[in-house]
DRENFI-150715 format. One record per residue: residue number from 1; x, y, z of N, C-alpha, C in turn. Coordinates in pm, 1 decimal, always signed. Example, Ala and Ser with C-alpha at 12.3 -4.5 7.8 and 13.67 -1.06 7.14 Angstrom:
2
num;n_east;n_north;n_up;ca_east;ca_north;ca_up;c_east;c_north;c_up
1;+1319.0;-569.0;+780.0;+1230.0;-450.0;+780.0;+1320.0;-330.0;+780.0
2;+1285.0;-225.0;+708.0;+1367.0;-106.0;+714.0;+1290.0;+3.0;+787.0
This chain:
101
num;n_east;n_north;n_up;ca_east;ca_north;ca_up;c_east;c_north;c_up
1;+9398.5;+21262.2;+16340.2;+9342.2;+21208.1;+16217.2;+9445.2;+21209.2;+16103.8
2;+9523.2;+21317.1;+16095.1;+9622.0;+21326.2;+15987.4;+9727.2;+21216.5;+16000.7
3;+9760.7;+21178.8;+16123.2;+9856.4;+21069.6;+16142.8;+9800.2;+20938.3;+16090.5
4;+9671.6;+20915.5;+16111.7;+9610.7;+20791.3;+16062.4;+9617.0;+20785.9;+15910.6
5;+9591.9;+20898.6;+15846.1;+9602.2;+20904.5;+15700.1;+9746.6;+20879.1;+15658.3
6;+9840.8;+20932.4;+15734.5;+9982.3;+20908.1;+15706.2;+10018.1;+20761.2;+15715.1
7;+9971.4;+20693.1;+15819.4;+9998.0;+20550.1;+15833.7;+9936.6;+20471.9;+15717.8
8;+9816.0;+20509.5;+15677.7;+9747.3;+20444.8;+15565.8;+9831.4;+20456.6;+15438.3
9;+9875.7;+20578.0;+15406.6;+9951.8;+20598.8;+15283.2;+10094.0;+20544.9;+15291.8
10;+10151.8;+20544.5;+15409.4;+10283.8;+20482.5;+15424.3;+10276.4;+20335.5;+15386.2
11;+10173.0;+20266.8;+15432.4;+10155.7;+20124.8;+15397.8;+10136.4;+20107.6;+15248.1
12;+10060.8;+20196.7;+15186.4;+10040.0;+20187.4;+15041.4;+10174.2;+20196.2;+14969.0
13;+10258.1;+20289.2;+15007.3;+10388.6;+20300.6;+14941.3;+10477.4;+20180.6;+14971.6
14;+10481.6;+20137.3;+15097.3;+10561.9;+20019.2;+15131.5;+10518.8;+19898.0;+15049.2
15;+10389.9;+19870.3;+15048.4;+10341.5;+19749.6;+14982.9;+10344.6;+19761.7;+14830.9
16;+10332.0;+19881.9;+14776.1;+10347.6;+19899.6;+14632.5;+10493.0;+19878.6;+14591.4
17;+10585.5;+19909.6;+14677.9;+10726.9;+19891.6;+14645.9;+10770.3;+19746.5;+14639.2
18;+10700.1;+19659.0;+14710.2;+10741.0;+19518.0;+14717.5;+10746.6;+19450.8;+14581.1
19;+10638.5;+19452.3;+14499.1;+10647.7;+19380.7;+14370.8;+10753.9;+19438.4;+14277.4
20;+10769.4;+19570.7;+14279.0;+10871.8;+19631.2;+14193.5;+11010.9;+19585.1;+14236.0
21;+11037.1;+19589.8;+14364.6;+11167.9;+19551.1;+14415.9;+11195.1;+19403.0;+14390.0
22;+11098.7;+19317.8;+14419.2;+11116.3;+19172.8;+14400.3;+11137.2;+19138.9;+14253.2
23;+11052.2;+19192.0;+14165.3;+11069.1;+19163.2;+14022.2;+11204.9;+19213.7;+13973.5
24;+11243.8;+19330.3;+14021.0;+11372.6;+19385.9;+13979.0;+11490.0;+19301.9;+14023.3
25;+11492.7;+19260.6;+14150.9;+11607.5;+19181.8;+14196.8;+11606.1;+19041.2;+14138.7
26;+11491.0;+18997.8;+14087.1;+11484.3;+18867.4;+14019.0;+11519.0;+18880.0;+13871.1
27;+11550.8;+19002.1;+13826.1;+11592.0;+19022.7;+13687.7;+11477.8;+19023.4;+13588.5
28;+11356.6;+19052.5;+13633.6;+11238.9;+19049.5;+13545.9;+11189.4;+19190.6;+13516.5
29;+11131.9;+19205.8;+13396.9;+11067.9;+19332.8;+13364.4;+10934.4;+19338.7;+13437.6
30;+10889.8;+19460.1;+13463.1;+10764.0;+19480.7;+13535.0;+10719.2;+19623.6;+13507.1
31;+10589.2;+19645.8;+13507.0;+10536.3;+19777.9;+13478.7;+10573.3;+19877.5;+13588.6
32;+10610.4;+19996.6;+13545.8;+10629.7;+20109.8;+13636.6;+10550.2;+20226.6;+13578.4
33;+10544.7;+20337.8;+13646.9;+10478.4;+20454.6;+13587.5;+10547.9;+20504.1;+13460.7
34;+10671.5;+20459.4;+13438.1;+10750.3;+20508.4;+13325.9;+10729.2;+20429.2;+13197.5
35;+10697.2;+20301.3;+13208.5;+10677.9;+20216.3;+13090.8;+10602.5;+20090.2;+13131.0
36;+10536.3;+20031.2;+13032.3;+10461.5;+19908.6;+13059.7;+10555.2;+19793.7;+13094.9
37;+10671.5;+19790.5;+13032.3;+10773.3;+19689.9;+13064.4;+10903.0;+19762.6;+13094.9
38;+10925.8;+19786.5;+13221.4;+11047.8;+19855.6;+13263.5;+11156.7;+19754.6;+13296.4
39;+11279.0;+19795.7;+13276.1;+11394.3;+19710.1;+13304.2;+11400.4;+19675.4;+13452.6
40;+11469.1;+19565.3;+13485.1;+11482.6;+19526.6;+13625.8;+11542.7;+19636.6;+13713.6
41;+11646.8;+19704.0;+13665.3;+11708.7;+19809.5;+13745.4;+11609.9;+19922.5;+13774.1
42;+11529.6;+19957.5;+13674.8;+11427.6;+20060.7;+13695.3;+11331.3;+20018.9;+13805.2
43;+11294.6;+19890.8;+13806.7;+11202.7;+19841.5;+13908.7;+11265.5;+19840.0;+14047.1
44;+11392.4;+19804.3;+14056.5;+11459.7;+19808.5;+14186.8;+11458.6;+19951.8;+14238.7
45;+11495.2;+20045.5;+14152.8;+11498.8;+20186.3;+14193.7;+11359.3;+20235.7;+14230.3
46;+11258.8;+20201.3;+14149.4;+11122.0;+20244.6;+14178.3;+11071.5;+20182.6;+14309.3
47;+11103.8;+20057.8;+14332.9;+11066.7;+19994.5;+14459.2;+11131.5;+20065.2;+14577.1
48;+11260.0;+20096.7;+14564.5;+11330.4;+20167.3;+14671.8;+11273.4;+20307.3;+14694.2
49;+11235.9;+20374.7;+14586.2;+11173.5;+20506.9;+14600.2;+11043.1;+20495.2;+14678.7
50;+10963.9;+20392.9;+14648.9;+10839.8;+20370.4;+14724.0;+10869.1;+20346.1;+14871.5
51;+10971.9;+20266.3;+14900.1;+11008.6;+20239.9;+15040.1;+11050.8;+20368.8;+15111.1
52;+11128.7;+20450.8;+15042.1;+11175.1;+20576.5;+15101.9;+11056.6;+20669.8;+15128.4
53;+10964.3;+20679.6;+15033.1;+10846.3;+20764.5;+15053.9;+10766.0;+20714.8;+15173.7
54;+10746.3;+20583.2;+15182.5;+10676.3;+20526.9;+15298.0;+10747.7;+20559.3;+15427.4
55;+10878.9;+20550.3;+15425.8;+10957.4;+20578.7;+15546.4;+10951.1;+20726.5;+15584.2
56;+10954.1;+20814.0;+15485.4;+10943.2;+20957.9;+15512.9;+10807.6;+20988.9;+15576.2
57;+10702.4;+20930.4;+15521.5;+10569.2;+20951.7;+15579.2;+10565.7;+20902.8;+15723.5
58;+10624.0;+20785.8;+15749.3;+10626.4;+20733.2;+15886.2;+10707.8;+20825.0;+15977.6
59;+10819.7;+20874.3;+15927.5;+10903.3;+20964.0;+16008.2;+10828.4;+21092.6;+16042.8
60;+10753.1;+21144.2;+15946.5;+10677.5;+21267.0;+15970.4;+10565.4;+21246.1;+16072.1
61;+10522.6;+21121.6;+16088.3;+10417.9;+21091.9;+16186.8;+10470.7;+21100.5;+16329.3
62;+10601.0;+21091.8;+16346.2;+10669.2;+21108.3;+16475.5;+10594.6;+21042.6;+16591.2
63;+10595.4;+20913.1;+16591.1;+10533.6;+20841.1;+16701.6;+10633.2;+20740.8;+16758.1
64;+10642.6;+20734.5;+16888.9;+10733.1;+20638.9;+16953.3;+10667.9;+20502.3;+16968.6
65;+10540.7;+20502.9;+16996.2;+10466.8;+20377.0;+17009.3;+10344.0;+20383.6;+16920.0
66;+10310.5;+20270.4;+16865.3;+10194.5;+20263.3;+16777.6;+10069.0;+20243.2;+16860.9
67;+9970.5;+20327.2;+16837.1;+9840.2;+20309.9;+16899.7;+9759.6;+20212.7;+16814.0
68;+9659.7;+20146.4;+16872.4;+9579.5;+20051.8;+16794.3;+9519.4;+20113.4;+16667.8
69;+9474.4;+20236.8;+16674.8;+9415.6;+20299.8;+16555.8;+9519.8;+20318.3;+16445.5
70;+9644.5;+20342.8;+16482.8;+9750.7;+20357.7;+16383.3;+9783.2;+20224.0;+16318.2
71;+9782.0;+20119.3;+16398.0;+9805.2;+19984.7;+16344.1;+9694.9;+19948.7;+16246.2
72;+9571.1;+19977.4;+16282.9;+9457.6;+19949.0;+16194.2;+9470.5;+20029.3;+16065.4
73;+9504.2;+20157.2;+16074.9;+9518.5;+20240.8;+15955.4;+9628.8;+20187.7;+15864.4
74;+9741.8;+20147.9;+15923.4;+9852.5;+20094.0;+15844.4;+9809.1;+19967.5;+15770.6
75;+9750.1;+19872.4;+15842.9;+9711.8;+19746.2;+15780.4;+9594.1;+19762.2;+15685.5
76;+9509.6;+19860.6;+15708.1;+9402.9;+19888.4;+15612.4;+9463.3;+19935.6;+15480.3
77;+9563.2;+20023.6;+15487.3;+9633.3;+20065.9;+15365.8;+9700.1;+19949.2;+15295.8
78;+9760.8;+19859.6;+15373.4;+9825.9;+19741.3;+15315.9;+9724.5;+19652.3;+15245.6
79;+9610.1;+19632.8;+15308.0;+9506.1;+19547.7;+15248.9;+9449.5;+19611.6;+15122.8
80;+9420.0;+19740.7;+15127.9;+9362.3;+19809.7;+15012.0;+9454.9;+19799.2;+14891.7
81;+9582.6;+19832.1;+14907.1;+9673.8;+19827.8;+14792.6;+9698.4;+19684.5;+14747.3
82;+9704.0;+19590.4;+14839.6;+9727.7;+19450.5;+14802.5;+9611.8;+19394.0;+14721.5
83;+9489.9;+19420.6;+14765.8;+9372.2;+19372.1;+14691.7;+9364.7;+19440.9;+14555.9
84;+9385.6;+19572.7;+14553.8;+9381.8;+19645.1;+14427.0;+9485.5;+19590.6;+14328.8
85;+9608.9;+19572.8;+14375.2;+9713.8;+19523.5;+14285.6;+9687.2;+19381.3;+14239.0
86;+9629.5;+19297.5;+14324.8;+9599.2;+19160.1;+14282.5;+9494.2;+19159.8;+14171.7
87;+9397.9;+19250.4;+14179.8;+9296.7;+19261.5;+14073.5;+9359.8;+19321.7;+13948.5
88;+9438.3;+19427.2;+13965.6;+9501.9;+19494.6;+13852.4;+9592.4;+19399.5;+13775.0
89;+9677.7;+19324.3;+13845.2;+9774.3;+19237.2;+13778.5;+9712.9;+19108.6;+13726.4
90;+9589.4;+19077.2;+13763.5;+9525.7;+18956.8;+13709.3;+9484.7;+18976.9;+13563.6
91;+9484.3;+19099.9;+13516.4;+9453.3;+19130.9;+13377.1;+9583.0;+19131.9;+13296.9
92;+9599.1;+19038.3;+13201.5;+9724.0;+19035.0;+13123.9;+9745.0;+19160.4;+13038.3
93;+9639.9;+19235.3;+13013.4;+9650.6;+19358.8;+12934.7;+9659.6;+19482.1;+13024.3
94;+9694.9;+19463.4;+13150.0;+9700.5;+19574.6;+13245.1;+9795.6;+19682.8;+13195.9
95;+9752.5;+19805.2;+13211.7;+9835.3;+19919.9;+13174.3;+9784.7;+20042.1;+13248.4
96;+9873.1;+20136.8;+13266.4;+9833.8;+20263.7;+13325.4;+9777.4;+20352.0;+13215.0
97;+9690.9;+20445.7;+13246.7;+9623.4;+20524.2;+13142.3;+9717.0;+20592.8;+13043.4
98;+9836.3;+20630.5;+13085.1;+9927.3;+20702.3;+12996.1;+10020.7;+20610.6;+12917.2
99;+10012.9;+20479.2;+12939.5;+10094.3;+20386.4;+12860.3;+10030.5;+20368.7;+12723.3
100;+10106.9;+20393.8;+12619.8;+10053.9;+20389.8;+12483.2;+10072.4;+20254.6;+12415.0
101;+10165.1;+20171.0;+12462.9;+10191.1;+20042.9;+12394.7;+10091.9;+19936.9;+12432.2
């Protein structure tokens, strides 16, 4: 069961890293936990940190072959974060609770 949770959260980190990394390499500002409008370099680094965390979680799961339940858990995490982020970013006033601006 703990491995399934690991696959779920690994996908969340992988898929959360994508918009940060893409916006950063495109030279655009994008929200991070550090600021509502973070510089492109900050976003590239934050995206890479998310990828590394996802990879560490996957490494800790230590599996040579993916079982169907692990695939489902991974893609469920991907779907959950993707749907959440699409709703979150559809609000032009989107901000994290600790952002003051």
